[in-house]
N, C-alpha and C positions, 0 to 999 in steps of 0.2 A: 500674541493671539495666533499668528500664522505658525509659530513654532509648535503650538499645541496641535494644530491641524496636521502638520507634517508628522508629528509623533503618532497621532491617531491613525493616519494612513499607513505608517510604517508598521504599527502593531497589527492592523488588519491584514497587511501584506504578509507578515510573518505567520499569522493564523491561517490565511488561505494557502500559503506554501505548505504548512503542516498538513492541512486537509488534503491537498493535492498529493503529497507524498504518501499519506495513508491510503488514499484511493488507488494510487499507482501500485502500492505494495500489494493490496488485495487483488488487483487485476493480475499482477505478476504471479502471485501465489496460486490463483485459480488456473492460470495458464500452465504453470509448472505442474500442478496437480493433474490437469487433463493430459499433458504430454507424458507424465509418469504413468498414468493409468493406461494410456495407449501402449506405452513401452512394456507394460506388464510387470514393472517393478513395484507396483502398489499392491499390497496384500489386503484384499477386501475383508478378510476374516478378522485380522487384528486391527485393521485401519492404519497400518504403519507403512512407511516407505522402507524398502530394503535396498540400502545403498551398497 
């Protein structure tokens, strides 16, 4: 019984870690987008980054 509870918590932990990673990625992407826009390497016409 306790084994099932441990597994259940582990699965939830894995899921929450995945969610956190996704959240962090979107925050990082937004931050990169804003800094690129400020630096002027973002082309508003094509919507592409010019590296």
